[in-house]
N, C-alpha and C positions, 0 to 999 in steps of 0.2 A: 399455575405456579405462583408462588408468592412474589410480590413486587416490592423491590426496594424503593422507598420514596425518593422521587427525583430531587427533592429539596436536600436530602442527606448527601446526594452525590455532588450537587453543584455548590453547596455550601454558601449560598448567597451570591455566587458570581453571576448568575443569570440576571438578578435584579440590578446589579451594577452594570452589566452589559447593556441592558435595555435603557438604563439611564444615561450612560456615558458613550454608548456606541461601540464599546470594545471590552475585551477581557484582558487585563494586564498579565503578561506571561510571567511565571515564576522563573527563578534561575534555572538554566538548562541542566545544571549539574545536580539539582535536587532529586532525591529518590525516596522521599518520605511518603507517608500514607495519607496526607491531607487530600481532600477531594478537590475537584475542579481542575482547571488548567489542563484539559484533555488534549490529546494529539490525534489527529486524523492522518493516518500513515499513507494515504494514497488518494490523490486528487489530481485531475487534469484541468489546466486552464488554457484559454486561448482568447484572442481578441479578433473582432471583425475587421480590424485595421490591417488588412493584408498588404496594403501599400508599404507600411512601415515594417511589418513582420511577414515576410513572404512565405508562401507555402512551398513545400518540396515538390519536385517533379512528380506529375501524376495525380496531384490533388488540386481541387478547385474549391471555391468558396462554398459550393453546394455540399461539400463534405463536412462543413462545420455544422454539426447538429447536436445541441441547439446552435443558432448562429453566433451566439456570444456566451462565453462563460469566463469572464475576466477575474483577476485576483480580487477585485473589489466586490464583484458579485458573490464570489465564494465567501469572503469574510463576512458579508452581510448575512449569509446563511448560517455559517458555522459558529460565529462568536456568540450569538444569543443562546446557543446550545451548550456553552461552556467549553468550546474547543478553541484554544488560543494559538495552537501551533499546528502546522500542516506540512506534510511532505508532498511537494509538487513532483509529479511524474511527467517527464517530457512527452508531449503529444506527438503521435506518429506522423501527423500531416505536416509537422515542421522538420521532419527528418533529423539530420545531424546538426541543425542550426538551433542551438539552445537559447537563443538571444532573448526571446520573450520570457521564458521561465527565469532566466538570470535577472532580467530587469525587474520582474515581480519580487524576487528575493531581495534585491537591493532596496526597492522602494518600500517594502514592508518589513524590513529586518526589525527584530529577530523572529518574526512569525513563521517564516518558511525555511525549510531545508529543501534540497533538490536531488532528484534522480535523473541523470542526463542520458542521452543516447550518443554514442560515438561510433565511428566507422572502424571496426576492428581490423579491417584490411588495409587501412591507411598507414603509411609510415609514421613512426613515432606515436603510436596510440597511447603508450604509457605516459609520455610527456603531455599529451592532451588531457589525460585523466588527472595528472597532477595540477595542471593549470586550472581545470574545473574545480578541483578540490579547494584551491585557493579562493575561488569564488563562492564557496559554500556548498558545493555538491558533495554528497556523501554516499552516492551509489550510482550504478549504471544499469540501465535496463537492457535485458537480453530476451529476444523472442525464442521460445524453446518448444518447438514441436519435435517429434521423434527424429526426423531427418536432420534438422538443424543442430540439435543437441548431439547427435551421433557424430557430426562432422567437427565438433569443437576440438576433439583430441588431436586432429591432424592440422589444425589451424594455428600458425605461428602467432597471428594477431590475437586470437582468443587466448592462447597460452600467456601472451604478454599482458593481457587484461587481467587474467586471474592472478598472475604473479604480482602485478602492481596492486591489485586489491588486497593481497596478503601484506605487502610491504607498507601500504598507506592506510590500511584499515578502511577500505572502500568496499561496499557491499555489491555483490552481483545480484541484481534484482530480476528474478526470472518470471516472465509471463509464460508459465509452463502449461502445456497440455498433459493430461495424465499419462499418455503413452511416452512422454519424454522423461519420466522419472528414472528409468533404468540408466540411460546415458548421463543424466544429471548426477546420479549417484556415483558413477565412475569419475566424473570430473571433480566432485566433492572429495572423493578419496585421494585424487591426485594432488589437490591443493587444499590440504587440511587446515591452513591458516587463513583462508580467504572467507570473509563473511558472506553468507548467502541468505537471501530473503526470497521466499517463494510466494508469489502473489495469489490471492483469491483461492486459497485452499487447493492450489493446482487445478482449479476449475473442475474439480470433481463434482459430478451431479449437474453439470451444465447441459449435458445431453443425456436424456433418458432418466433423469432423477437419481436419487440416492439409494433407493431400495432395489438395487439390481446386483447380481453377482459381480459385474464389472466394476461398479462403483465401490463395492466392498473390497475388492482386490486392489483397486487404486488407492483407497484409503489405507490399506495395510502397507502399501509401498511408501506412501507419504509418511506414515508414522515410523516406518523403519529408518528413515533419514534422521530421525531424532537422535540416533546413536552418535551423530556428528555434532559436537557442541556448538559449532559455528553456524548452524542452520536455524533460521527463524521462519515462521509462517504468518502471513497476513490472513486473518479471518475477515473476509471482506466480500464486496460485490454480491450481496444477498439477493438483489433483484434478478440475478442471472443463474442462481444455483437452486437445486432441489425443486420444490413446488413453485418457487419464484413469486410467492405471495406473502405480504406482511400478515402477521407479525413474525414470520420466518421461524416459527418454533420447530419445524421439521429439520432445521439445521442443527438443533441442539445436540443430538447424539454425535454428529460428526465433530462438533467443537469439543465435546466432552472427551472423545477419543484423542483429539489433538492435545488437549490439556493434559490428559493422562500420560501421553508420550513425551511431550516437549516441556511440560510445565508452563504455567502462565507467563513466566519471565522470558519465554521465547516465542510468545504469540503477541500479535498486535492487531488492533481493530483498525479498519479503514472503511470509508464510505464508497470509494470509487465514483465520486461525483465528477461531472454532472449526471452521469447515467443513473445513479441511485435516486435522483429526484425527477426522473422522467416517467410518465405514465407507462404501464406495461401494455403489451399488445391487446389484452382484453380489458384495458382500462384499470389495471391494478394500481392502487394508490400508493406507489412507492414514495418514500420521503426520507429526509435526513433524520428526522426524529425516530422513525421506525428502525432505521439501521442502528442508530446509537442505542436505542432502547433494548435491543436483543441482549447485548452483553450487560448493559447497565442495570436492567430491571428483570429480565425474564429467565435467565439461566440460573436456577436455584442451586446447582451443584458448584457454583463459584463462590468462594469467600470474598469478603470486601477487598482484601489485599489482592486477590487474583484478578478481580474486576479492574482494579486500578492499574495493575501491571499491564493488562491487555489494552486498556483504554488510554494509558499514558506512558508508563515507565519504560516498557520495552522499546517503543518507538523513540523515546528520548535518548535512551542509551545508544541505539543503533544509528540514528540520523541526526541527533543534535549534540 
């Protein structure tokens, strides 16, 4: 497939980054077609300093794999690639304590936005969401397998979360399994003003690959959610989908279907670091560059404007 020269995308920002150690972010409200200033819409960070930032019950330091992926380690990785803004996703082993993510957001403002985790069963969950919004959080992570998603309709706390999301323009960010798409659709219909972001293409193709009747059925279901204008999809976590091998060209047809259904203005790229930069089980050379290059260089059905929507503009509108 034809490759768009990297220089055309980064517009000299990589040179500046290597010289100065950073890429200066453009105004968050800009939505022009200038290259550079890209956004990674999904990254986890953590610190080995568990004395200061304790782990949730049931987790130990052995669960930190790699042992460290701090905000500073992230920025050293993404900034030379022309990525100046990142959406931090609260890591599961911190539970409902979002302190480390919030500290990173304050220390490196305005580089980071955040997606927090809250206890939807706790009293006053909507008040907690509003407090976190004041700290820069723009979304809330929900784990959505079929059983959990089916229980949302009967959960007062979950209804409070989705209502608050509608009132405050806070996204429900769903780590969804494909079998959860039907109950997710019911919740979306019930709360038509609540922004929704579905992570990692709903993890279609994570088990069994993409060329199966089940994967094609699941993709049809995900594309059907495009009829709801508040729904967005992250095209991300390539190391875990399909063939799970760079340069990830086998994911192109799925991304094309999603582009056709949602339009590029409702898709956003994300790396899912640090997992995207870990070797695969057979030694696959996953990397940040390979993740970025799929949308930036390799998908010849995308126009320049569509590439920039996926690599920057959509995430800026939703999370910044």
